[in-house]
C-alpha positions as CSV (number, residue, x, y, z in Angstrom):
1,M,-5.1,6.8,-35.6
2,Q,-5.8,4.4,-38.5
3,T,-8.9,4.1,-40.4
4,T,-9.9,1.0,-42.7
5,N,-12.7,0.7,-45.1
6,N,-14.4,-1.8,-47.3
7,K,-17.9,-2.9,-48.1
8,F,-18.5,-4.8,-45.4
9,Q,-16.6,-3.4,-42.4
10,T,-15.4,0.2,-41.1
11,Q,-12.8,-0.5,-38.4
12,S,-10.3,1.9,-37.0
13,T,-7.4,1.7,-34.7
14,L,-6.7,3.5,-31.5
15,T,-3.4,3.8,-29.7
16,I,-3.5,3.9,-26.0
17,E,-1.0,5.3,-23.9
18,R,-2.7,6.5,-20.8
19,F,-5.3,5.0,-18.8
20,P,-8.2,5.0,-18.3
21,L,-9.8,5.1,-21.7
22,R,-12.4,8.1,-21.5
23,Y,-16.0,7.3,-22.9
24,E,-16.5,10.8,-24.3
25,E,-13.1,10.5,-26.3
26,F,-14.1,6.4,-27.0
27,K,-17.9,7.1,-28.3
28,P,-17.4,9.2,-31.7
29,L,-15.0,6.2,-33.1
30,L,-17.6,3.7,-32.2
31,S,-20.3,5.7,-33.7
32,K,-18.4,5.9,-37.2
33,N,-17.2,2.2,-37.3
34,N,-18.5,-1.0,-36.9
35,S,-16.0,-2.1,-34.2
36,V,-12.5,-0.2,-32.9
37,D,-8.7,-2.1,-32.6
38,L,-7.1,-0.7,-29.2
39,T,-3.4,-0.8,-29.3
40,I,-2.0,-0.6,-26.0
41,T,1.8,0.1,-26.0
42,T,2.5,1.3,-22.0
43,S,1.5,-0.3,-19.0
44,K,0.3,1.9,-15.7
45,T,3.1,3.3,-15.2
46,G,4.4,4.8,-18.5
47,K,6.9,2.0,-19.1
48,A,6.7,0.6,-22.8
49,L,5.6,-3.4,-23.5
50,R,7.9,-5.5,-25.0
51,H,4.8,-6.6,-27.1
52,P,2.0,-4.4,-27.9
53,V,-1.4,-5.9,-27.1
54,T,-4.1,-5.1,-29.7
55,V,-7.6,-6.2,-28.7
56,Q,-11.1,-5.0,-31.1
57,I,-14.0,-3.3,-29.1
58,P,-17.3,-3.9,-30.6
59,N,-19.8,-0.9,-31.3
60,I,-22.1,-1.9,-28.2
61,Y,-20.3,-0.5,-25.8
62,N,-21.2,1.8,-23.3
63,K,-20.2,3.3,-20.2
64,R,-20.5,0.2,-18.3
65,D,-18.8,-1.5,-20.7
66,L,-15.8,0.6,-21.0
67,D,-15.7,0.9,-17.1
68,V,-15.1,-3.0,-17.3
69,T,-12.7,-2.8,-19.7
70,N,-10.7,-0.3,-18.2
71,Y,-10.5,-2.5,-15.0
72,I,-9.4,-5.2,-17.2
73,I,-6.6,-3.2,-18.5
74,E,-5.7,-1.5,-15.6
75,S,-5.5,-4.8,-13.2
76,L,-3.4,-7.0,-16.2
77,V,-1.5,-4.7,-18.1
78,S,1.8,-4.4,-15.9
79,T,2.1,-8.2,-15.4
80,H,0.0,-10.3,-17.7
81,P,-0.6,-8.3,-20.4
82,T,-1.2,-11.2,-23.3
83,L,-4.2,-12.0,-21.2
84,I,-6.1,-8.9,-21.9
85,R,-7.2,-10.3,-25.1
86,F,-8.4,-13.4,-23.5
87,S,-10.5,-11.5,-21.1
88,I,-12.3,-9.1,-23.4
89,D,-12.4,-11.5,-26.2
90,N,-14.5,-14.0,-24.4
91,Q,-17.8,-12.8,-23.5
92,S,-17.9,-15.3,-20.2
93,V,-14.7,-13.8,-19.2
94,F,-15.7,-10.5,-19.5
95,K,-18.9,-11.3,-17.4
96,L,-16.4,-12.4,-14.5
97,A,-14.6,-9.1,-14.3
98,T,-18.0,-7.5,-14.4
99,H,-18.9,-10.0,-11.3
100,L,-16.2,-8.3,-9.6
101,R,-16.2,-5.0,-10.5
102,R,-19.9,-4.6,-9.8
103,H,-20.6,-7.2,-6.9
104,K,-17.7,-7.5,-5.1
105,T,-14.7,-5.0,-4.0
106,S,-13.0,-4.1,-7.9
107,S,-9.8,-5.5,-7.1
108,C,-7.2,-5.3,-9.6
109,G,-5.3,-8.2,-7.5
110,T,-8.4,-10.3,-7.1
111,L,-8.7,-10.0,-11.0
112,K,-5.2,-10.3,-11.9
113,V,-5.0,-13.8,-9.5
114,Y,-8.5,-15.4,-11.1
115,I,-7.6,-14.7,-14.7
116,Y,-4.5,-15.9,-14.6
117,C,-5.8,-19.4,-12.6
118,L,-8.7,-19.6,-14.6
119,S,-6.5,-19.2,-18.1
120,R,-4.5,-22.1,-16.9
121,F,-7.4,-24.4,-16.0
122,I,-9.2,-23.4,-19.8
123,D,-5.7,-24.2,-20.9
124,W,-5.9,-27.9,-19.2
125,V,-9.2,-28.5,-20.4
126,K,-8.4,-27.5,-23.9
127,K,-11.9,-25.4,-24.5
128,T,-12.2,-21.9,-25.0
129,P,-14.1,-20.5,-21.7
130,D,-17.1,-19.4,-24.2
131,T,-17.0,-23.1,-25.5
132,L,-16.7,-24.4,-22.0
133,V,-20.1,-22.1,-20.4
134,A,-22.1,-23.3,-23.8
135,S,-21.3,-26.9,-23.0
136,C,-23.5,-26.6,-19.8
137,L,-26.3,-25.5,-21.0
138,T,-29.2,-27.4,-23.4
139,E,-30.5,-26.2,-26.2
140,E,-33.2,-24.3,-24.2
141,C,-30.6,-22.1,-22.4
142,D,-31.4,-24.7,-19.3
143,L,-28.5,-26.3,-17.0
144,N,-27.5,-29.5,-18.6
145,S,-26.9,-31.3,-15.2
146,R,-25.1,-34.5,-16.6
147,V,-22.4,-32.2,-18.3
148,I,-21.9,-30.1,-15.2
149,R,-21.3,-33.3,-13.3
150,R,-18.8,-34.0,-15.2
151,L,-17.3,-30.8,-15.3
152,S,-17.4,-31.2,-11.2
153,E,-15.4,-34.2,-11.8
154,S,-13.0,-32.0,-13.8
155,I,-11.9,-29.9,-11.5
156,D,-11.2,-32.4,-8.5
157,D,-9.1,-33.9,-11.4
158,Y,-7.6,-30.8,-11.7
159,I,-6.9,-30.5,-8.0
160,G,-5.0,-33.4,-8.2
161,E,-3.1,-32.0,-11.2
162,L,-1.8,-29.3,-9.4
163,R,-1.1,-31.6,-5.7
164,A,1.0,-33.7,-8.2
165,A,2.7,-30.5,-9.5
166,G,3.7,-29.6,-5.6
167,S,1.1,-26.6,-5.6
168,S,0.4,-25.4,-2.0
169,P,-3.4,-26.1,-0.7
170,N,-3.8,-22.3,-0.3
171,T,-2.9,-22.0,-4.3
172,I,-4.9,-24.8,-5.5
173,N,-7.9,-23.3,-3.4
174,V,-7.6,-20.2,-5.0
175,H,-7.7,-21.9,-8.6
176,V,-11.0,-23.4,-7.5
177,S,-12.2,-20.2,-6.2
178,A,-11.5,-18.3,-9.5
179,V,-13.1,-21.3,-11.4
180,R,-16.4,-21.5,-9.1
181,T,-16.7,-17.7,-9.6
182,F,-15.9,-17.6,-13.4
183,L,-18.8,-20.1,-13.8
184,K,-21.0,-18.5,-11.3
185,A,-20.8,-15.2,-12.9
186,N,-22.3,-17.0,-15.6
187,R,-24.9,-18.9,-14.1
188,I,-23.9,-21.9,-13.5
189,E,-23.7,-23.5,-10.4
190,I,-22.0,-26.7,-9.8
191,P,-22.2,-29.1,-6.5
192,Q,-19.7,-28.5,-4.0
193,I,-16.1,-29.3,-4.2
194,L,-14.1,-30.7,-1.7
195,K,-10.9,-28.7,-1.1
196,P,-7.6,-29.3,0.1
197,R,-7.3,-29.3,3.9
198,I,-5.0,-26.1,4.8
199,R,-2.2,-26.4,6.2
200,I,1.3,-24.5,6.7
201,V,3.6,-25.6,4.1
202,Y,5.6,-21.8,4.2
203,G,5.5,-19.8,7.7
204,D,6.4,-16.2,7.9
205,R,7.4,-14.1,11.1
206,S,7.7,-10.6,12.5
207,P,11.2,-9.7,12.1
208,T,12.8,-8.3,15.6
209,S,13.6,-4.7,16.4
210,E,17.6,-5.3,15.9
211,E,16.7,-6.8,12.6
212,L,15.0,-3.9,11.6
213,S,17.4,-1.5,13.3
214,N,20.3,-3.1,11.1
215,L,17.8,-3.2,8.1
216,L,18.1,0.5,8.3
217,N,21.8,0.8,8.5
218,F,21.5,-0.6,4.9
219,A,18.7,1.4,3.5
220,D,18.4,5.1,1.7
221,L,16.4,7.5,3.1
222,R,13.5,6.9,0.8
223,E,13.7,2.8,1.7
224,K,13.5,4.4,5.6
225,V,10.6,6.1,5.1
226,I,8.9,2.7,3.4
227,I,10.4,0.6,6.5
228,T,9.4,2.6,9.3
229,L,5.9,3.4,8.0
230,L,4.9,0.1,7.3
231,A,6.5,-1.1,10.5
232,L,4.9,1.8,12.8
233,G,2.2,2.5,10.9
234,G,0.6,-0.8,10.2
235,F,-0.2,0.2,6.7
236,R,-0.9,-2.9,4.2
237,V,1.8,-2.4,1.3
238,G,-1.3,-1.5,-1.4
239,T,-2.6,1.0,1.0
240,L,0.9,2.8,1.4
241,C,1.4,2.9,-2.2
242,K,-2.1,5.0,-2.4
243,L,-1.1,7.6,0.3
244,E,-1.1,11.0,-0.3
245,Y,0.8,14.2,1.5
246,R,-2.7,15.5,2.3
247,H,-2.9,12.4,4.9
248,I,-0.2,13.8,6.9
249,K,-0.1,17.2,6.0
250,H,-2.0,18.6,9.2
251,D,-0.1,17.1,11.9
252,L,3.2,17.7,10.4
253,E,2.6,21.3,9.7
254,Q,1.2,21.7,12.8
255,N,4.1,20.1,14.6
256,I,1.7,17.6,16.3
257,R,3.2,14.3,17.3
258,P,2.3,11.1,16.6
259,I,1.2,12.4,13.2
260,H,-2.6,11.0,12.8
261,L,-3.3,9.6,9.6
262,S,-7.0,8.7,8.5
263,V,-7.2,6.1,5.7
264,E,-9.9,6.0,3.7
265,S,-12.0,3.0,2.8
266,E,-11.6,3.5,-1.2
267,I,-7.7,3.0,-0.9
268,V,-8.0,0.2,1.4
269,K,-7.9,-3.9,0.9
270,G,-11.6,-4.9,0.2
271,K,-13.2,-1.1,0.4
272,T,-14.8,-2.0,3.9
273,C,-14.3,1.1,6.1
274,D,-12.2,4.5,7.0
275,Y,-9.7,3.8,9.9
276,D,-7.2,5.9,11.4
277,T,-3.3,5.0,12.4
278,F,-0.3,7.1,13.5
279,I,3.1,7.0,13.2
280,G,5.8,7.1,15.6
281,A,9.0,10.1,15.9
282,E,11.3,7.5,13.7
283,A,9.3,7.3,10.5
284,T,8.2,11.3,11.1
285,K,12.0,12.4,10.9
286,F,12.6,10.2,7.9
287,L,9.5,11.7,6.1
288,K,10.2,15.0,6.9
289,D,13.8,14.7,5.3
290,Y,12.3,13.0,2.4
291,L,10.1,15.4,1.6
292,T,12.7,18.4,1.9
293,L,15.0,16.5,-0.4
294,R,12.2,16.3,-3.0
295,K,11.6,19.7,-2.5
296,R,15.4,20.4,-3.1
297,G,15.8,18.3,-6.0
298,T,18.6,15.0,-6.4
299,P,21.8,16.4,-6.8
300,S,22.7,15.2,-9.9
301,G,19.6,17.0,-11.3
302,K,17.8,13.7,-12.9
303,I,14.6,14.8,-10.3
304,P,13.9,18.3,-10.6
305,P,12.4,20.2,-7.5
306,E,9.1,19.4,-6.5
307,T,6.3,21.1,-5.4
308,I,4.8,19.5,-3.0
309,T,0.6,19.3,-2.9
310,D,-2.1,17.6,-1.4
311,T,-2.7,14.9,-4.2
312,T,1.2,14.8,-3.9
313,P,2.3,10.8,-3.5
314,L,3.9,10.4,-0.1
315,I,6.8,7.7,-1.6
316,R,7.1,8.0,-5.6
317,T,9.0,6.7,-8.0
318,K,12.9,7.8,-8.6
319,T,12.7,7.5,-12.4
320,H,10.0,9.8,-13.8
321,K,10.5,13.7,-13.6
322,E,6.8,14.1,-12.8
323,P,6.0,12.4,-9.7
324,K,4.3,9.2,-9.6
325,P,3.0,6.7,-7.2
326,L,5.1,3.3,-6.5
327,T,3.0,0.5,-7.5
328,R,2.5,-2.4,-4.8
329,D,4.8,-4.7,-7.0
330,Q,7.6,-2.1,-7.3
331,L,7.3,-1.4,-3.7
332,S,7.2,-4.8,-2.6
333,R,10.7,-5.4,-5.5
334,V,12.5,-2.5,-3.2
335,I,11.8,-3.9,0.2
336,R,13.0,-7.2,-0.7
337,R,15.8,-6.0,-2.5
338,L,16.7,-4.5,1.0
339,Y,15.9,-7.7,2.8
340,T,18.9,-9.4,0.5
341,K,21.5,-6.7,1.2
342,A,20.7,-6.8,4.7
343,G,21.2,-10.6,4.8
344,L,17.4,-11.2,6.1
345,I,16.7,-13.6,3.4
346,A,18.6,-15.6,0.7
347,S,19.9,-13.7,-2.6
348,T,19.1,-16.6,-4.6
349,P,15.0,-16.8,-5.7
350,Q,13.1,-19.1,-2.9
351,R,9.4,-20.0,-3.3
352,R,8.3,-18.0,0.0
353,Y,10.4,-16.5,2.1
354,C,10.1,-16.7,6.1
355,I,10.5,-12.7,5.8
356,R,7.9,-10.7,3.6
357,P,7.1,-6.9,2.9
358,H,3.9,-8.0,5.0
359,S,5.8,-9.1,7.2
360,L,6.5,-5.3,8.6
361,R,3.0,-4.9,9.0
362,K,3.1,-7.9,11.6
363,Y,5.8,-6.5,13.3
364,F,3.0,-3.2,14.5
365,K,0.5,-6.1,16.0
366,T,3.3,-8.2,17.7
367,Q,5.0,-5.0,19.2
368,L,2.1,-3.5,20.0
369,T,0.5,-6.4,21.6
370,A,3.9,-7.1,23.6
371,L,3.6,-3.5,25.0
372,G,0.1,-4.0,26.5
373,T,-2.1,-2.4,23.9
374,P,-5.7,-4.1,23.9
375,R,-6.2,-6.0,20.9
376,E,-9.4,-4.3,19.7
377,Y,-7.2,-0.8,19.0
378,I,-4.8,-2.6,17.8
379,E,-7.3,-4.3,15.0
380,Y,-8.7,-1.2,14.5
381,M,-5.3,0.7,13.5
382,M,-4.5,-1.9,11.0
383,G,-7.8,-1.5,9.2
384,H,-9.4,-4.8,10.2
385,K,-13.1,-5.3,10.0
386,I,-14.2,-5.7,14.0
387,S,-17.6,-5.7,15.9
388,T,-16.5,-2.9,18.0
389,Y,-15.5,-0.3,15.0
390,Q,-17.9,2.2,15.8
391,D,-17.0,1.9,19.6
392,I,-13.4,2.8,19.0
393,K,-14.2,5.4,16.0
394,M,-16.4,7.3,18.8
395,K,-14.0,7.7,21.3
396,G,-12.2,10.4,18.8
397,I,-8.7,10.9,17.7
398,D,-7.0,12.6,20.4
399,F,-8.2,9.4,22.6
400,L,-6.6,7.1,20.0
401,R,-3.2,9.2,19.9
402,N,-2.7,9.1,23.4
403,I,-3.1,5.0,23.5
404,Y,-0.6,4.8,20.7
405,R,1.7,7.3,22.3
406,A,1.5,5.7,25.6
407,S,2.9,2.2,23.7
408,N,6.1,4.5,22.6
409,L,6.4,1.7,19.5
410,S,9.6,1.9,18.1
411,I,12.4,0.2,16.0
412,Q,15.0,1.3,18.3
413,S,15.4,-1.0,21.5
414,R,15.1,1.2,24.5
415,T,18.0,0.1,25.8
416,K,19.7,1.7,22.8
417,I,17.6,4.9,22.6
418,D,20.3,7.3,23.0
419,R,19.9,10.6,25.4
420,A,20.1,13.0,22.3
421,F,17.1,11.4,21.0
422,M,15.2,11.2,24.5
423,L,16.2,15.2,24.8
424,K,14.7,16.0,21.0
425,E,11.7,14.5,21.6
426,M,11.4,16.2,25.3
427,I,12.0,19.8,23.6
428,R,9.3,19.0,20.5
429,T,7.2,18.3,23.4
430,W,7.5,22.3,24.6
431,G,6.6,23.0,20.9
432,Y,10.5,23.4,19.8
433,D,12.1,22.4,17.0
434,P,15.7,20.4,18.3
435,E,17.2,20.7,15.0
436,K,17.0,24.3,14.2
437,I,18.4,24.9,17.9
438,L,21.4,22.7,16.9
439,V,21.8,24.6,13.2
440,K,21.7,27.7,15.1
441,E,24.3,26.7,17.7
442,A,26.7,25.3,15.0
443,L,26.5,28.8,12.9
444,A,26.7,31.0,16.1
445,E,30.3,28.3,17.1
446,P,31.4,26.7,13.7
447,H,34.6,25.6,15.8
448,R,31.9,22.7,17.5
449,T,32.6,21.2,14.3
450,I,35.8,20.2,15.1
451,C,36.0,18.3,18.2
452,E,38.2,18.3,21.2
453,K,40.2,15.4,22.2
454,H,37.8,14.1,24.8
455,T,34.4,14.9,23.4
456,T,32.6,13.7,20.6
457,N,29.8,15.0,18.4
458,E,27.3,13.1,20.5
459,E,28.0,14.8,23.9
460,N,28.2,18.1,22.5
461,E,25.2,17.6,20.9
462,V,23.6,16.4,24.4
463,K,25.0,19.3,26.3
464,L,23.5,21.9,23.8
465,L,20.2,20.3,23.9
466,S,20.6,19.6,27.6
467,N,21.4,23.8,28.1
468,A,18.4,24.5,25.6
469,L,15.9,22.3,27.7
470,K,16.8,24.2,30.7
471,E,16.4,28.0,29.1
472,M,13.0,26.5,28.0
473,M,11.6,25.3,31.2
474,K,13.1,28.2,33.3
475,K,11.4,30.6,30.8
476,E,8.2,28.8,31.0
477,L,8.8,28.8,35.0
478,L,9.2,32.5,35.3
479,T,6.2,33.4,33.0
480,T,4.1,31.0,35.1
481,I,5.0,32.9,37.9
482,A,5.0,36.7,37.0
483,S,1.0,35.5,35.6
484,K,0.4,34.4,39.5
485,E,1.6,37.6,41.0
486,T,0.0,39.9,38.5
487,Q,-3.3,37.8,39.6
488,T,-3.2,36.6,43.0
489,V,-4.1,38.8,46.2
490,Y,-1.7,38.0,48.9
491,E,-3.1,36.1,52.6
492,P,-1.1,36.7,55.7
493,L,1.7,34.4,56.0
494,E,0.9,33.5,59.6
495,M,-1.9,31.3,57.5
496,Y,0.8,29.0,56.1
497,K,2.5,28.7,59.6
């Protein structure tokens, strides 16, 4: 930190390498100086910025203003760091961020998009945001209806510019919403603006089971976890990034299947309500293997063995020694690269692809619908706000678990599920771990790793699992008979003739 003094001003420079800013650390600097220059050098993920950003914070800041500043930095630092200064230096734009923070969902994605769209409009009208707002007011601070009418016409002309540039109706509507919300946050209401009619320019679809099965063939273990969680759990990409080990801990460690996840409203888009969903056998298998690998650490030693705690991110980055969650953009890039590798999308950049990361969530909905699951339960497990929300929630977790289990949702086609997979699932329902059975047998008879001429590894596995299941059923039957013999008073045999 550097401090400069002169006759008129005292100023301090603070370099920021972690977020969020803490008011307790910030307040002493403001009390001694007229302003503080914040120099931001890293993104949220700790990656160094190519061009560090410096913004000036006046000493009138309080906790609520610092909270909005943190919101701005968190929203823009990774993708649009140059717009941080635009948002903080202009009081009218800061009011927009304050409005979204206090009265809307506090979504970083919404602020990022609105600030970007607003900056484009400001460049087009060739005025600063504060100048634009000031021009709409008279000397008595009343609304200037004539200027506002001209501004409304300018926004309509801007719609024409965007349309001429080839922007889709949805994109144009987002730009208009950003400008209107900016003006509303500054207490300026403009007449109704006619938005373009929505039409489908780009269509996206749900992938098929065969496409997802093929996708898993190209995926590493972490990618398999991502694909199966999104497809079989119905999560949004942003929600998956925020899941932690605590969300699956109980059912995973107690061997309860399918695994239940209670998703809090704080990590849901819109932050509207909590909801419950489940993940099936395929996702559970990959997730267990992935967590085991993380506990051991990578063979190269790049990532050391990890201690899994309740707050450990479910999906972590590969580049940090300390476990850090993937951001939404990072996770989307992982999925797109995998799509390209599997040939589902073109390798050359496109404006919009027919299959997107969000399409995996569509798979969850379309497959459950095709399997006959009632629509209201599907909507609930996807975190949608529905009129029957309380009615479904009151039915309880076990009821919802049975609904999900009855659907038999999977990626692998039912006609392609092999006998070994079915036997493993049956053994799990008896409370045993099929993988331990196979490992125990392999250690007892190591020669089984070398197959005979007319048998395969799969056939040997099926045989071992079948025998193990028979022994379990036999043991259970004998136990039941023995308990009945000790409790039952036998009647004369003539009664049963």
